[in-house]
C-alpha positions in Angstrom: -3.3 -6.4 13.2 -3.7 -6.4 17.0 -6.2 -9.3 16.8 -3.9 -11.1 14.4 -0.9 -10.8 16.6 -2.8 -11.9 19.7 -4.9 -14.8 18.5 -3.3 -16.2 15.3 -2.3 -19.9 15.7 0.8 -20.6 13.7 0.5 -23.7 11.6 -3.3 -23.8 12.1 -4.9 -20.6 11.0 -4.2 -19.1 7.5 -3.4 -15.4 7.1 -4.6 -14.0 3.8 -5.5 -10.7 5.5 -2.8 -8.8 7.3 -0.4 -7.5 4.7 2.8 -8.9 6.1 5.4 -9.6 3.5 6.6 -13.1 2.7 9.1 -14.0 5.4 11.2 -15.9 2.8 11.9 -12.6 1.0 13.5 -10.9 4.0 17.3 -11.0 3.5 18.4 -11.9 7.0 22.0 -12.6 5.9 22.2 -9.2 4.2 20.7 -7.5 7.1 23.3 -9.0 9.4 26.0 -8.0 6.9 24.7 -4.4 6.8 24.6 -4.2 10.6 28.2 -5.3 10.9 29.3 -2.9 8.2 27.7 0.1 9.8 29.0 -0.8 13.3 32.6 -1.3 11.9 32.8 1.7 9.6 32.5 4.9 11.8 34.3 6.9 9.2 31.5 6.4 6.7 28.5 5.9 9.0 29.3 8.7 11.5 27.7 8.6 15.0 25.4 5.9 13.7 24.1 5.1 17.2 23.3 8.8 18.0 20.5 11.1 17.1 20.3 11.9 13.4 19.1 14.8 11.2 15.3 15.1 10.9 15.8 15.3 7.1 17.4 11.9 7.1 20.8 10.3 6.7 22.9 11.9 4.0 24.2 8.4 3.1 20.7 7.1 2.7 19.4 10.0 0.7 22.3 9.7 -1.7 21.7 5.9 -1.9 18.0 6.4 -2.7 18.8 8.9 -5.4 21.5 6.7 -6.9 19.2 3.7 -6.7 16.4 5.5 -8.5 18.7 6.8 -11.2 20.5 3.5 -11.9 17.3 1.5 -12.0 15.6 4.2 -14.0 12.8 4.0 -11.6 9.9 6.1 -12.9 12.2 7.0 -15.8 13.7 9.7 -13.5 16.7 11.5 -14.9 19.7 13.0 -13.1 18.6 16.6 -13.7 15.2 15.9 -12.1 16.7 14.1 -9.1 19.2 16.9 -8.6 16.5 19.5 -8.2 14.2 17.4 -6.0 14.6 16.8 -2.3 14.4 13.6 -0.4 13.4 13.4 3.3 13.2 10.3 5.4 10.1 9.7 7.5 10.2 9.2 11.3 8.9 5.6 11.0 8.3 4.3 7.5 6.0 5.6 4.8 3.1 5.5 7.3 4.7 8.2 9.3 4.9 10.4 6.2 1.2 9.9 5.5 0.4 10.7 9.2 2.6 13.8 9.0 0.6 15.1 6.1 -2.4 15.4 8.4 -0.4 17.6 10.7 1.0 20.0 8.2 -1.9 20.3 5.7 -5.2 22.0 6.5 -8.3 20.0 7.4 -10.5 19.6 4.4 -11.3 17.2 1.6 -8.9 14.4 0.5 -9.6 13.0 -3.0 -8.6 9.4 -3.5 -9.7 6.2 -5.2 -12.5 3.8 -4.2 -11.7 1.1 -3.1 -9.4 3.1 -0.9 -6.4 2.5 1.3 -8.6 1.9 4.2 -5.9 2.1 6.9 -5.0 5.7 5.9 -8.5 6.9 5.0 -9.9 5.8 8.3 -7.1 7.7 10.0 -7.9 10.8 7.9 -11.5 10.7 9.0 -10.6 10.3 12.6 -8.5 13.4 12.3 -11.3 15.5 10.9 -10.7 15.2 7.1 -13.4 14.3 4.6 -12.7 11.7 2.0 -14.0 12.0 -1.5 -13.6 8.5 -2.9 -13.7 8.1 -6.7 -14.4 4.7 -8.2 -11.7 3.1 -10.4 -11.7 1.7 -13.9 -9.0 -0.6 -15.1 -6.4 2.3 -15.3 -7.0 3.8 -11.8 -9.2 6.7 -10.7 -12.0 7.1 -13.3 -11.5 10.6 -14.8 -15.1 11.0 -15.9 -16.4 10.2 -12.4 -13.8 12.4 -10.9 -14.9 15.4 -13.0 -18.5 14.8 -12.1 -17.7 14.6 -8.3 -15.5 17.7 -8.4 -18.1 19.7 -10.2 -20.7 18.5 -7.7 -18.6 20.0 -4.9 -19.3 23.5 -6.1 -17.8 26.1 -3.8 -16.7 23.3 -1.5 -13.9 22.5 -3.9 -12.1 25.3 -2.2 -11.8 23.0 0.8 -9.8 20.3 -1.0 -6.7 19.7 1.0 -4.8 17.3 -1.2 -5.1 14.4 -3.7 -3.8 10.9 -2.8 -3.2 8.1 -5.3 -1.7 4.7 -4.5 -0.1 3.7 -7.8 -0.6 0.0 -7.3 -3.8 0.4 -5.3 -4.2 -1.2 -2.0 -6.6 -3.1 -1.8 -7.5 -3.6 -5.4 -3.9 -3.8 -6.9 -5.2 -1.8 -9.9 -2.2 -0.3 -11.6 -2.5 3.5 -12.1 -1.5 3.7 -15.8 1.1 6.2 -16.9 -1.4 8.1 -18.9 -3.8 8.3 -16.0 -1.1 9.3 -13.6 -0.2 12.3 -15.9 -3.9 13.1 -16.4 -4.5 13.3 -12.6 -1.6 15.8 -12.3 -3.2 17.9 -15.1 -6.5 17.9 -13.2 -4.9 19.0 -10.0 -2.7 21.6 -11.8 -5.8 23.1 -13.4 -7.6 23.2 -10.1 -4.6 24.8 -8.5 -4.5 27.6 -11.1 -8.3 28.1 -10.9 -8.1 28.5 -7.1 -4.9 30.4 -7.1 -3.3 28.1 -4.6 -1.1 25.0 -4.8 -3.0 21.8 -4.2 -0.6 19.0 -3.7 -1.0 15.5 -5.1 0.8 12.6 -3.5 1.6 9.4 -5.4 2.1 6.5 -3.0 4.6 4.1 -4.6 4.4 1.4 -1.9 4.2 -1.5 -4.3 5.9 -0.1 -7.5 9.1 -2.1 -6.9 7.0 -5.3 -6.9 6.0 -5.0 -10.6 6.5 -8.7 -11.4 4.3 -9.1 -14.5 6.7 -9.1 -17.5 3.9 -7.8 -19.7 3.3 -4.7 -17.6 4.6 -1.3 -18.8 7.3 0.3 -16.6 6.1 3.1 -14.4 6.7 6.7 -15.5 7.0 9.4 -12.8 5.2 12.8 -13.3 7.8 14.7 -11.3 9.8 15.7 -14.4 6.8 17.4 -15.9 5.4 19.0 -12.7 5.6 22.7 -13.6 3.8 24.0 -10.5 5.8 22.0 -7.9 2.7 20.2 -6.6 3.5 16.5 -7.1 5.2 14.3 -4.5 6.1 10.6 -4.4 6.1 8.5 -1.2 8.4 5.5 -1.4 9.2 2.7 1.0 11.8 -0.1 1.4 9.5 -2.2 3.5 8.1 -4.4 0.7 11.4 -5.3 -0.8 13.8 -5.4 2.2 12.1 -5.6 5.6 9.1 -3.9 7.1 10.9 -3.6 10.5 13.5 -1.3 9.0 10.7 1.3 8.9 12.3 3.2 6.0 10.0 5.5 4.0 10.8 8.6 2.1 9.2 11.6 0.5 10.5 12.8 -2.9 9.4 16.2 -4.2 10.2 19.9 -4.8 11.9 21.7 -2.0 9.8 24.4 -0.3 7.5 25.1 2.6 5.7 21.7 2.5 8.9 19.7 2.5 10.3 21.9 5.3 7.1 21.4 7.3 7.3 17.6 6.8 10.9 17.6 8.0 9.9 19.7 11.1 7.1 17.1 11.7 9.7 14.3 11.7 11.7 16.3 14.2 8.7 16.8 16.4 7.8 13.1 16.3 11.2 11.7 17.3 14.1 13.8 16.0 14.6 11.3 13.1 14.2 7.8 12.1 16.8 5.6 13.9 20.1 6.6 12.4 21.6 3.1 12.7 18.7 1.6 10.7 19.0 4.4 8.0 22.6 3.6 7.5 21.9 -0.1 7.3 19.3 0.7 4.5 21.9 2.8 2.7 24.4 -0.1 2.8 21.7 -2.5 1.5 20.8 -0.2 -1.4 24.5 0.2 -2.3 25.4 -3.5 -2.1 22.5 -5.9 -2.1 19.5 -4.5 -3.8 19.7 -5.8 -7.3 19.8 -9.5 -6.3 17.2 -8.9 -3.7 14.8 -7.3 -6.1 15.2 -10.1 -8.6 14.6 -12.8 -6.0 11.6 -11.0 -4.4 9.8 -10.4 -7.7 10.5 -13.9 -9.0 9.0 -15.3 -5.8 5.9 -13.1 -5.9 5.4 -13.8 -9.6 5.3 -17.6 -9.0 2.9 -17.2 -6.2 0.7 -14.8 -8.1 0.3 -17.3 -10.9 -0.3 -20.3 -8.6 -2.9 -18.4 -6.5 -4.8 -17.1 -9.6 -5.1 -20.7 -10.8 -6.4 -21.6 -7.3 -8.9 -18.8 -7.4 -10.3 -20.0 -10.7 -10.4 -23.6 -9.5 -12.1 -23.1 -6.2 -14.1 -19.8 -6.6 -14.5 -19.5 -10.4 -18.2 -20.3 -10.4 -19.0 -17.9 -7.6 -16.7 -15.0 -8.9 -17.9 -11.8 -10.6 -14.5 -10.1 -10.8 -10.8 -10.7 -9.9 -8.3 -7.8 -9.8 -4.6 -7.9 -9.1 -1.7 -10.4 -9.7 0.6 -8.1 -11.8 2.2 -6.1 -9.0 2.2 -6.1 -5.2 0.8 -9.2 -3.5 -3.0 -8.9 -3.3 -6.0 -10.1 -5.2 -9.3 -8.3 -4.8 -12.3 -10.5 -5.4 -15.9 -9.6 -6.1 -18.3 -12.5 -5.5 -21.6 -12.8 -7.5 -24.1 -13.1 -4.7 -22.3 -13.9 -1.5 -21.7 -11.3 1.2 -18.3 -11.2 2.8 -18.8 -8.6 5.6 -18.2 -9.6 9.2 -21.9 -10.3 9.8 -22.1 -12.7 6.9 -22.3 -16.5 7.0 -19.2 -16.5 4.7 -17.2 -14.6 7.3 -18.5 -16.6 10.3 -17.7 -19.9 8.6 -14.1 -18.8 8.0 -13.7 -17.4 11.5 -15.4 -20.4 13.0 -18.1 -18.4 14.8 -21.2 -20.0 13.3 -22.2 -21.6 16.6 -22.3 -25.0 14.8 -19.8 -27.6 16.2 -19.6 -29.4 12.8 -18.3 -26.1 11.3 -16.4 -24.4 14.1 -15.0 -27.5 15.9 -14.9 -27.7 19.7 -13.9 -24.8 21.8 -10.6 -26.5 22.7 -10.0 -27.6 19.1 -11.3 -24.9 16.9 -11.0 -25.7 13.2 -8.6 -23.6 11.0 -9.6 -20.0 10.5 -9.0 -18.0 7.3 -8.3 -14.3 7.8 -9.0 -11.9 5.0 -10.0 -8.2 4.6 -13.7 -7.7 3.9 -14.4 -5.4 1.1 -16.8 -3.5 3.4 -13.7 -2.1 5.1 -12.1 -1.0 1.8 -14.9 1.1 0.2 -16.2 4.4 1.4 -19.2 3.7 3.6 -21.3 6.5 1.9 -19.6 6.0 -1.5 -20.7 4.6 -4.8 -19.4 1.1 -4.0 -20.8 0.7 -0.5 -23.2 -2.1 -1.6 -20.8 -3.8 -3.9 -18.2 -3.8 -1.2 -20.3 -6.2 0.9 -19.5 -8.9 -1.7 -15.8 -8.1 -2.0 -12.6 -9.2 -0.2 -8.9 -8.7 -0.3 -6.6 -11.6 0.0 -2.8 -11.5 0.3 -0.5 -14.1 -1.2 2.6 -12.8 0.5 2.7 -14.3 4.0 1.6 -17.9 3.6 3.1 -20.6 1.4 1.1 -21.6 -1.7 -0.3 -24.9 -0.3 -1.8 -23.0 2.7 -3.2 -20.4 0.4 -4.8 -23.0 -1.8 -6.3 -24.7 1.2 -7.7 -21.4 2.3 -9.3 -20.9 -1.1 -10.8 -24.4 -0.8 -12.3 -23.4 2.6 -13.6 -20.2 1.0 -15.5 -22.4 -1.5 -16.9 -24.3 1.4 -17.9 -21.0 3.0 -19.8 -19.9 -0.1 -21.6 -23.2 -0.1 -22.4 -22.8 3.6 -23.7 -19.2 2.9 -25.9 -20.2 0.0 -29.1 -21.0 2.0 -28.7 -17.5 3.7 -28.2 -15.9 0.3 -31.3 -17.6 -1.1 -33.3 -16.6 1.9 
């Protein structure tokens, strides 16, 4: 993201990599309206420019619960929401994920492969081990999971927590409702066996972007969590605006939730209260039309981009995942490597050393930015070799014509890389 912000040429280079949302989905007029409403209503939004509670704004917490109930998000009912607690992260959902590394013991984190590389790399830097389990078309493969857990032996006692992104980043594989419940059952059985609570966190980052009309609605496991070990991490970044930095943790009240709230306080007292109150206003007044517009826009782009993938990359493609929720496609090429050392990557970044490909130093040809699959799979995991032929592309940030042009350039990159592949 630092490289992108520093060197990206607007109108020249094409960003299919950095997961920025579509600028056209950000409701600037509604944000302005919310700002004015909060500033002019001190009786409702009290001390909005002061410090706030580390647990989060009471207005925002009530708005989130009301929003979840009215939209039947996860099929959550009033009784379940009444017994659960919501806390607001210090700086978006990312800050909640980071806080987990402070309040939970160092150990093994079980997640999917491909994995949410931004978080898993952070985990490893902080001394956690990552046990990455390959997916099937419903999410984490239960048979592979059982085999890997059994292979741990006594080391299974070092499992710190389970982490599942319900619309996976990078693959956009949707964790099915049956698999979601089965994962809870696995963790519950392990908790009973080890006589200790092992938490499982479901990251809902892209659930509000379920734009495929054929896809089944999501069903939360929180109503059936008998041990109090399941938590959900939500965010408003994907449907409102990332810069609001609003993320929340929903789960049973208890020592873990208290520790997470203390971590928020330690980080910066609270998320900016004024922004929390703006988010509350938006949820209360603008969210229905916003969700409809955002999902309609992403649906149209998903269909157009999938057609472009087939048109330009179809002959070279082994597998294509995504397109039903979120805004990524995850591609596996048949025999072309996509890692940063590959000819494919160097062609798209214009670093081949050939003027006819790269252009002149003062007039470099358009670059196409994507996320190599090598970054997304565990380096010692089952998919390490396969990951060298994979890539994640985002259809959020750029307009469809630019994305289609990027796919055309990817076709050219495959053709450029073919002599190296044959060699």
